[in-house]
TORKE-648535 format. One record per atom (N, C-alpha, C): residue in one letter; x, y, z. Coordinates in steps of 0.001 Angstrom, whole numbers, plus 524288, in hexadecimal, padded with zeros to 5 digits. Each point is the difference from the previous one (the first is absolute). Example, Ala and Ser with C-alpha at 12.3 -4.5 7.8 and 13.67 -1.06 7.14 Angstrom:
BEGIN
A833867E9C681E78;A7FC86804A680000;A80384804B080000;S7FEA28041A7FD30;S80334804A68003C;S7FCFE80442802DA;
END
This chain:
BEGIN
M9D9222D764969DE;M7FC8B7FEFC80473;M8034E7FE2780496;T7FF318024A804B8;T802C97FE50804A3;T7FC1A7FE4780419;D801887FC2280330;D7FCA17FE0080426;D8027F8011980541;L7FCD7801B7803C2;L801D48012480541;L7FC617FD4E803D9;V8022C7FCB58035B;V7FCE57FD41803F1;V8001D8032480504;V7FB53801B6801E2;V7FF94803688048C;V7FD107FD2F80462;P8025C7FF8E8049D;P7FD377FD8580461;P7FBF8803C880248;V7FB467FE0780137;V7FBD8803338024D;V7FDEC7FD41804D4;E7FFC4802D18046A;E7FE1A7FDBE804E6;E7FB32802FD801E6;D7FC2C7FD178022D;D7FB54802828022B;D7FF967FF43805DF;G8043B7FE5580275;G8000B7FF2C805A3;G7FF2F7FA578017C;K7FD487FD187FCB0;K7FEF27FA8280125;K802E47FC567FC38;S8005D801B27FB47;S802857FCA97FC18;S8037E803447FC79;R803267FD497FD14;R8039E802957FC7A;R7FF727FD8B7FA94;I7FF0E803477FC1F;I7FF957FE1E7FAA7;I803F3802DC7FC97;F801047FDCF7FB77;F803B0802717FC60;F7FD208017E7FB03;V800AB804E97FE80;V7FD64802047FB5D;V80405800CC7FBB8;N7FEDE7FDF37FB75;N80375800AF7FB7E;N7FE55804DE7FD08;V80391803F07FFD4;V7FED8804EC7FD61;V803288003E7FAF2;S7FD42800907FBA7;S802948004D7FAEF;S7FFB0805877FDDE;S80431801AB7FD67;S7FFF78052C7FD9C;S802B17FFBF7FAB3;D7FE07802EA7FC71;D802358002D7FABB;D803D1804927FFB4;I8050E7FEDE7FF1D;I803FD804297FFE9;I80182801657FA69;T7FCF67FE137FC45;T80145801157FA86;T80027805D27FEEE;E7FC0E802D3801EE;E7FFB98059A7FF19;E8047C802E0802AA;Q801657FE3B804A6;Q8046B80263802CB;Q805147FF517FCF4;K800D67FB477FDF5;K804AD7FEF37FCEC;K800138035E7FB12;R7FB6D800917FD9E;R7FFA3803257FB44;R80152805AE80128;T7FE22801EF8047A;T801188056D80191;T805D5800C380103;E8026B7FC2E802AF;E805928005B80125;E803348000D7FAF7;E7FE6D7FCBF7FC40;E802C77FFC67FB0D;E7FF778051D7FD01;T7FB528025D8004E;T7FF1C805047FD5F;T803728043E80257;L800727FFF980531;L80342803E1802A8;L805BF7FF507FE8D;K801C77FB207FFAD;K805687FEF77FE87;K8011E801EF7FA7B;N7FC547FEFC7FC76;N800AF801B87FA93;N7FFFA805F17FF96;T7FCA38027980335;T7FFC3805B78000C;T805228024A801EC;L802177FDBE8042D;L804F8801D080225;L804627FF527FC05;K800317FB6D7FD90;K804067FEF67FC14;K7FFC0803D87FB81;S7FB42800FC7FE1C;S7FF528039F7FB9B;S80186805888018A;T7FE8F80194804BF;T8014B8053F801E2;T805E1800B580073;V802AC7FC1580216;V805AC8003280088;V80296800697FAA7;E7FE277FCE77FC4B;E80237800177FAC0;E7FF50805517FD69;V7FB5B802438009B;V7FEF48051A7FDAA;V803868042F80266;L80056800208052E;L8033C803E8802A3;L805C27FF507FE98;S801B47FB1F7FF94;S805737FEF77FEB1;S80145801DB7FA7D;V7FC817FEE87FC53;V800CF801A97FA99;V80009805F27FF95;I7FC6780294802B6;I7FFBE805B67FFE4;I8050A8024C80239;T801D67FDC880455;T804CD801EE80272;T804A17FF877FC54;E8009E7FB757FDA8;E8048C7FF1B7FCAB;E7FFAD802F07FAD7;S7FB41801577FE5F;S7FF6C802F77FB20;S801FA8059880093;R800B0801BB804DD;R801EC80544800F5;R805BE800867FE7F;S802D47FB9D8001D;S8058E8001A7FE9A;S801717FACE7FD89;P801958000C7FB0A;P8015B7FB1C7FD5D;P8049C7FD3680285;F8033F802DA802EF;F804827FD9D80287;F7FE6C7FCB0804B3;S7FB37800AD801F2;S7FE5E7FD3A804B3;S7FCC37FB267FED9;V7FF317FECE7FAFB;V7FCDA7FB777FE9D;V8026A7FB0980249;G7FCFD7FD0B802DE;G801DE7FB3080269;G80260800B980560;H800F8804DD8018C;H80295800FB80508;H7FCE07FDD58048E;Q7FB04801448003F;Q7FCCE7FE4C8046F;Q7FF737FA0B80026;K7FF537FDA67FB6A;K7FFA27FA527FFBC;K805067FD70801FD;N8046E802297FE75;N805017FDDF801B3;N800D5800B1805D9;V7FEBC8049A801F8;V8007D80100805A0;V7FC7D7FC4880308;S7FB3F7FF4A7FE17;S7FC4F7FC7F80293;S802307FA7C80058;R802377FE237FBBF;R802077FAA67FFD8;R804A17FF52803B7;L803AA803BD7FFDA;L8048F7FF9B8036F;L7FE6880099805B5;A7FCA5803C18011C;A7FE47800E48055F;A7FD267FB4080232;S7FCC47FD8C7FCD5;S7FD1D7FB6B801DC;S803AE7FB718011F;E804237FF767FCDF;E803CE7FBDB800FA;E803198010D804FB;I8015F804F0800DC;I802BA8016E804DA;I7FC7B7FEE5804AC;A7FB1A801987FF99;A7FC447FF358043E;A7FF4C7FA348012E;R7FFD07FCE17FBDF;R7FF707FA5C800C0;R804B77FDBE802E5;K804B08019F7FE65;K804BB7FE1480288;K80056801B1805B9;L7FDB98049180120;L8000F801F980568;L7FBCC7FD8A8035C;G7FCBC7FCBC7FDA1;G7FC217FD17802FF;G7FADA802BC800FA;L7FEBC803FB7FCEF;L7FAF280292800AB;L7FBA57FC377FE85;G7FBAC8003B802D6;G7FB8C7FCA37FEEE;G7FD86801427FAC0;E7FC917FC827FE3E;E7FDA58008E7FAD6;E7FCFB8051C7FF62;E7FD42801B48040A;E7FCF8804D27FF8E;E80392804B37FF59;R804058006380349;R803A88045E7FF9C;R803087FFC07FADA;L8014A7FB4F7FE60;L802AF7FF457FB06;L7FCAF802077FB79;G7FAEE7FED88003A;G7FC76801D97FBF2;G7FFA8805E77FFD7;F8000C8026C8048A;F7FFB0805B180038;F80501802897FDF9;V804897FD9880109;V804EB8020D7FDEC;V7FFF47FFB77FA0B;T7FE237FBA37FDF4;T7FFA97FF4D7FA5A;T7FC87804257FD92;L7FB84800EF80267;L7FC4F803ED7FE11;L8024F8057B80066;A8028B8012B80465;A802578052F800BC;A80420801167FBDE;G803067FC087FE9F;G803FF800B37FBFB;G7FDA68017E7FAC4;L7FB827FDBC7FEC6;L7FD72801167FAFE;L7FDCE805887FFB2;L7FF368026E80496;L7FDD88054D8002D;L803BD803CF80299;L804EA7FE878002B;L803F3802F3802E7;L80029805C57FE95;D7FFAA801357FAFB;D800AA8055D7FE2A;D7FB018025E7FDCB;V7FB8F7FE26801F2;V7FB0A801EE7FDE9;V7FF81805E68008D;G802958024C803DD;G7FFC18059F800D4;G802A0803267FBBD;L8031D7FD697FCA6;L80282802C37FBAB;L7FC05801F77FC03;I7FB397FDFF80069;I7FBCE801E07FCA0;I7FF5A805E480094;A8012E80203804AD;A7FF40805868011C;A804C5803597FEB9;V804427FD8B7FE33;V804C8802E17FEC2;V80017801347FA24;P80135804D97FE77;P80038801617FA6F;P8038A7FC537FCF5;S7FE2F7FE2F7FB7E;S802F17FC2E7FCEF;S8053A8022F7FE1C;E800548052E7FF29;E804ED802387FE33;E804457FF898041E;I7FE7A7FFB5804F3;I803D27FF4280428;I801BB7FA4C80023;L7FC487FC777FF6D;L801337FA6C8002F;L803887FE4F7FB86;S7FF8A802937FB95;S803187FE7A7FB70;S804A3803A57FF00;K800FF8038B80396;K8044B803B17FF54;K805367FD247FFDE;T80343801397FC35;T804FF7FD517FF66;T804788028780308;G7FF56804EC80174;G80416802A48030A;G7FF227FF54805CD;L803748026180317;L7FF7D7FFC4805AB;L7FB2780306801C1;L7FD7F7FE0580402;L7FB5C8029780213;L801A1804728039F;N7FD148044B7FFCB;N8010880439803BF;N7FD067FED98050C;D800BA80351803E8;D7FDB17FF0180522;D7FA097FFC27FFCB;I7FD95803697FCFF;I7FA48800177FFA2;I7FE0B7FAFC7FD79;E802867FE657FBCF;E7FE747FB2D7FD47;E800B17FB4580384;R804337FFF4802FA;R800FC7FB9C80381;R7FBD77FFBA8043F;R7FE80804838020D;R7FBF38000D8040F;R7FABF7FE2E7FDD4;L7FEE9801617FB1B;L7FB207FE427FD90;L7FFEB7FA137FF73;I804697FDC47FE86;I800417FA517FF87;I7FF867FD698055B;E8027280250803E3;E7FFAE7FDCE8054B;E7FA678000080217;Q7FCC08035D7FDE3;Q7FA8D80039801B0;Q7FCCD7FB5A7FE09;H802647FCC07FCA1;H7FCE77FBB47FDC8;H7FE3C7FC1380421;V802ED7FF898044E;V7FE497FC668040D;V7FB3280218802DF;V7FFC58052A80088;V7FB6B8027880272;V7FB4F7FF8B7FC63;K800D3801137FB03;K7FBCA7FF967FC2C;K7FE167FA5F7FF88;G803A67FC5980043;G7FE837FA827FFC5;G7FC887FE7F80488;K8015D801E08049E;K7FCCE7FF0C804A9;K7FA84802387FF45;E7FFB1804B17FDF4;E7FAE8802827FF37;E7FCA97FD127FC07;I8027F7FE067FBE8;I7FD2B7FD1B7FBF6;I7FDE37FADA80229;L803537FD19802B0;L7FE807FAD8801E5;L7FC1F800358047C;E7FFDE80459802CA;E7FC3E8009180446;E7FA628003F7FE0F;K7FF45800A47FAED;K7FAC1800537FDC5;K7FD447FAB17FFF2;A803017FBC580070;A7FDB87FAC37FFD7;A801A67FCEE804D1;D7FC417FDE8802E1;D801227FD34804DC;D803907FB517FF3B;F7FF907FD477FB7E;F8032A7FB487FF75;F805C38011E7FF36;F80190804F07FF83;F805858014F7FF9A;F8025B8017C8054F;R7FCC28006480400;R801F0801E78050C;R804987FCDF8023A;P800287FAD27FF5F;P804667FD0E8023C;P8054E8013D7FD8B;I8001B802887FB78;I80510801057FD6E;I8017B805C380002;I7FC9880359801E8;I80100805A37FFB7;I804F680192802E8;V800B07FE0A804C5;V804968017880316;V805017FE1D7FD66;Q7FFDB7FB5B7FDAD;Q8049F7FDFB7FD4D;Q801C6803BB7FBB6;I7FC4B801AD7FCD7;I8013C8037B7FBAA;I8019D80564801F9;Y7FD60801D680404;Y8011F8052980235;Y8057A8004280259;Q801F97FB97801F7;Q805047FFF7802C2;Q804997FDE87FCC9;H7FF2A7FE547FB2E;H804337FD227FD63;H804B2803597FE6E;H7FFA88052B800AC;H80492803577FF16;H802478021680523;E7FE267FDF380465;E802648014B80506;E8051A7FCEA80078;R803AB801F880326;R805057FD68800B9;R801237FF70805D6;L802E07FBF280179;L800DE7FEC280580;L8023D804868031D;D80357803317FD93;D8028880442802DB;D7FCC68050280011;G7FB477FFC77FDDE;G7FC9A8049480009;G800B9803A97FB6C;S803357FE817FC34;S80122803757FB94;S7FC187FF767FB82;G7FC347FC8B8009D;G7FC347FF2A7FBD3;G7FB65803B78004F;Y7FC067FEDA7FCD1;Y7FB52803467FFDE;Y7FB297FC887FFA9;P7FB67801F18015D;P7FEA380585800CB;P80074801EC805A5;R800C87FC77803CA;R7FFC0801A48057A;R8052E7FF92802E5;G804017FDFF7FD7B;G805037FF74802A4;G7FFD77FC168046E;L7FD2E7FBB67FF41;L7FFA07FBF680405;L805357FD34800A3;K800CD7FDAA804AC;K804D67FD3C80119;K7FEF37FA70801DC;G803B17FC877FEE7;G7FFEF7FABE80225;G7FAC67FD377FFB4;D7FE517FE178048E;D7FB2D7FCF58004B;D7FB11803497FF53;E80090805117FF7F;E7FB72803367FEA3;E7FE1E7FEA17FA7C;I8037F7FDAF7FCFE;I7FEC27FE5C7FAA8;I7FE757FA3E8002C;I7FB6E7FEB57FE18;I7FE3F7FA948003D;I803617FC847FC85;L800527FB1280166;L803647FC577FD31;L7FEAC7FFBE7FA2F;E7FAF57FFE07FEBE;E7FE797FFAE7FA86;E8021D804937FCD0;A7FFF9804AB80244;A8020F8049A7FD51;A805EE7FF997FF58;R8029D7FDAD803DF;R805AB7FF4B7FF9E;R8015F7FC107FBB6;I7FCAE7FC1C7FF61;I800C17FC2F7FBCC;I7FF44802A27FAAF;L7FBD4802F97FF74;L7FEEE802BD7FB17;L80454803E57FEB3;A8022A80286803FA;A80430803D37FF20;A804B37FD757FD6D;V8019D7FB83801FE;V8048C7FD4C7FDDD;V7FEE37FE177FA77;A7FB6F7FDAF7FF2E;A7FE997FE1D7FACB;A7FFA88047C7FC19;D7FDF38046E801BA;D7FF68804967FCA8;D8054E802347FE6A;V803848007C803BD;V80537802167FEE4;V802EA7FC677FC3F;F7FFD67FAF280110;F802CE7FC597FC97;F7FDE18003C7FA6C;E7FADF7FFA37FF69;E7FDB37FFFD7FAC5;E80117805147FD21;S7FFBA80452802C5;S800F9805147FD8A;S805988006F7FE04;M803B57FE0380307;M8057E800817FE83;M801827FC7C7FB67;V7FD687FB897FF73;V801617FC7A7FBBA;V7FCDF801267FB0C;S7FCB58040580044;S7FCBC801687FB85;S80177805657FDDD;H7FEBD800EC7FB1F;H800F18051C7FD9B;H7FC468040C8023B;R801EC804B5800A1;R7FCD78045E801CF;R80118804B77FC7B;P7FC7E803C57FFCC;P800D4804857FC8E;P8052D802C780102;Q801A480030804ED;Q804B2802E880163;Q805147FCE67FF4C;R7FF8B7FABB7FF35;R804BE7FCCD7FFBF;R7FED37FA9E7FDB0;P804037FD5E7FE2D;P7FF487FA947FE3C;P7FFD67FC54804B8;A7FEBD7FB1F7FF1C;A7FFFB7FC2880433;A805767FF9D80269;L8002E7FF938052B;L805067FFF0802BC;L802217FA7C800C8;G7FCB57FC1C7FF68;G801C97FA9C8005D;G7FF607FD9780567;I8000A7FAD480019;I7FF1C7FD11804D7;I8044A800FF80403;E804D58002B7FE4C;E80460800B0803AB;E7FF878051180318;K7FED7804477FD54;K7FF798050A802B3;K7FB2C8002480379;A7FBD27FD727FE34;A7FB377FFE580321;A800E97FD0380515;L802AA7FB947FFBA;L801257FCFF804B7;L803BE802F080392;L803C4802C37FDB3;L803A98031880316;L7FD268044180301;E7FC3A8028C7FD6C;E7FCDC8040880294;E7FD207FDBC804BB;L7FDA57FB7D7FF57;L7FD137FD998044A;L803A17FE4680469;K804417FD637FEA9;K803A47FE21803FE;K8028B8047A802FC;S801838041D7FD31;S802B98046D80270;S7FC81802F2803D1;N7FAED7FFDB7FF03;N7FC68803128033E;N7FC557FCA98034C;A801307FAEE8005D;A7FCF77FC9880368;A800CB801A5805AC;G7FBC7800C1802C7;G80051801BA8056E;G7FFDC805D880090;T80118802D17FBCC;T7FFC3805BB8000F;T7FB18801EA7FD3B;L7FF917FE8C7FB11;L7FB5A801737FCF7;L7FC127FB847FFB2;Y802227FB3F7FF74;Y7FCA77FB817FEFB;Y8005C7FBEF80454;D7FBBE7FD26800BB;D7FFCE7FBD8803E7;D804167FBD37FEA2;P803AD7FEDB80396;P8043D7FC4F7FEC3;P7FE187FA7B7FEC6;N7FBE27FE2E802AB;N7FDF97FAC37FEEE;N7FD6D7FFB97FAA6;V7FD5C804397FE8A;V7FD88800347FADF;V80429800297FBC2;V8041680322800DB;V8044D800577FC40;V802A07FAAA7FF5F;K801277FD7A80457;K802877FADD7FFD5;K7FCC97FC227FCD7;T7FADF80004800EA;T7FC7E7FC717FD38;T7FFD3801457FA34;C7FFC1805087FEC0;C7FFE8801AC7FA8A;C805107FE697FD37;V80468800EF80275;V8050D7FEB07FDAD;V800597FA207FEF4;L7FE577FCD9803C3;L800247FA4B7FF5E;L7FC8E7FE4A7FB72;L7FB7B8027D7FF74;L7FC7F7FEB87FBB5;L8028A8013C7FABB;I8023E804A37FF8F;I802698019A7FB14;I804AF7FC8E7FEBC;E8033E7FEF9803EC;E804AF7FCE17FF19;E7FEC07FA437FEEE;S7FB437FE538017B;S7FE717FA977FF00;S7FD367FF6A7FAC1;G7FF91804657FD12;G7FDEB7FFA87FAC3;G7FAB98025D7FF0A;F7FDE1802F8803C5;F7FAF58028E7FF2D;F80058803B77FB5F;T7FC297FFDB7FC8F;T7FFB1803B37FBA6;T7FA6D801E07FF5C;F7FF698049E7FDB9;F7FAD68020A7FEF7;F7FDD27FD8B7FB07;D7FAD67FF727FFDC;D7FD917FE187FB34;D800CA803FA7FBBB;S800097FE4A7FB2F;S80055803957FB8D;S7FB018032F7FFB7;N8007D805337FF09;N7FB6F8035E7FFC3;N7FD5E7FF827FAAC;
END
């Protein structure tokens, strides 16, 4: 129950009216929406990772690292929450990619690579079906763009790529390199950091890379899957 005191004037005198409202139902509705969103995210994440056993835990790890980078960069709580959510649904578009391609142990050919690159477009199309995902769609759609324009799907450059997408890009690259993939074993932290440092300012946002490197070197680790 909330109380609001409202002044009312009739031209001659001024009185104050106490207006009470019960917000219990509103709170209940908000809680229901939060639970629905959480359940939807969990379902989509599980479906995505079930497409390839090598990707289990990838989105969770990217989400955790990206949110820590975002926090260190000073993003507000709302933007921080959206980065965390985007990380959990980063590869939802892989649902549309044939599982035999995702689990292929050999090198991908050009057609297979293009199909995988389409996952950001498919992810955008999937998330557009629900209004509560709209704040994270651009982040997911852009997280494979690169500063020099060599990324996909649109070849955006520099500040054309939103900061949140640049954060997700660095977290995604690092997590992918330190994890096993069908085409290769884990490359290790040293090589992953070298990749980020060598291409800071060219492929990756230098401030994001610097923040990520400091986090890793200060002892950041992923939770056990």
